[in-house]
N, C-alpha and C positions, 0 to 999 in steps of 0.2 A: 231693823233699819239701823245702820251704824254710821257714825259721823266720819269714820276713818275706814281705810281698806283693811279687810280681814281675809285670812286664808283658811281654807277648810282644814281640819285636823285629820279627817279620814274620809274615804269614799267607800260606800258599801252599796252593792246591788241588792235590791229586795224583790223577791217574787212572792206570789200568794199574799198580796197586800191584805186580803180579808183575814188571814191568820195573824198578821203583824198588828192589825188595828183592833181586832176583837178583845184581847186582854186589856186594852186601854179604854174600852167602852166606846169606840169609835165605829160608826156604821158606814160601810162603803156601798154606794149604790151606783149601778150602771144605768144611765138613762139615754133615751133616744135624743132628747133635746134639752138644752139649758134654758130655753125660752121661759119656762114657768118660774125661774129664779129672778127674772128681770125686775119684778116688783120689789125685791129686797132693797134695791138702791133708793127707794123713796120712803124707807122706814128709818127708824132710829138705830137699827142694828148696824154693827160694824161688819162690812162685807168687803171682800176684795175680788176683783175680776180682771186681772192682768190679761190682756189679749182676748177678752170676750168679744170685742168688736169683730173679731175674725170668726167667731162661732156661727154655724149655720143658723138662720132664722133669728139672729140677735137684733138686727136693726129694724 
């Protein structure tokens, strides 16, 4: 979050995200539904869910 306008310094297309994330210790999972994550918003964890209201089975 920035208090002023910022411009990107570069734009890069990425394919094979699993190969990009693995060396950084990030696990990428493909799931059928995001519904199991809904409970996270009632915990003390910091989570972000921009546009999740449009996800199937979210409401």
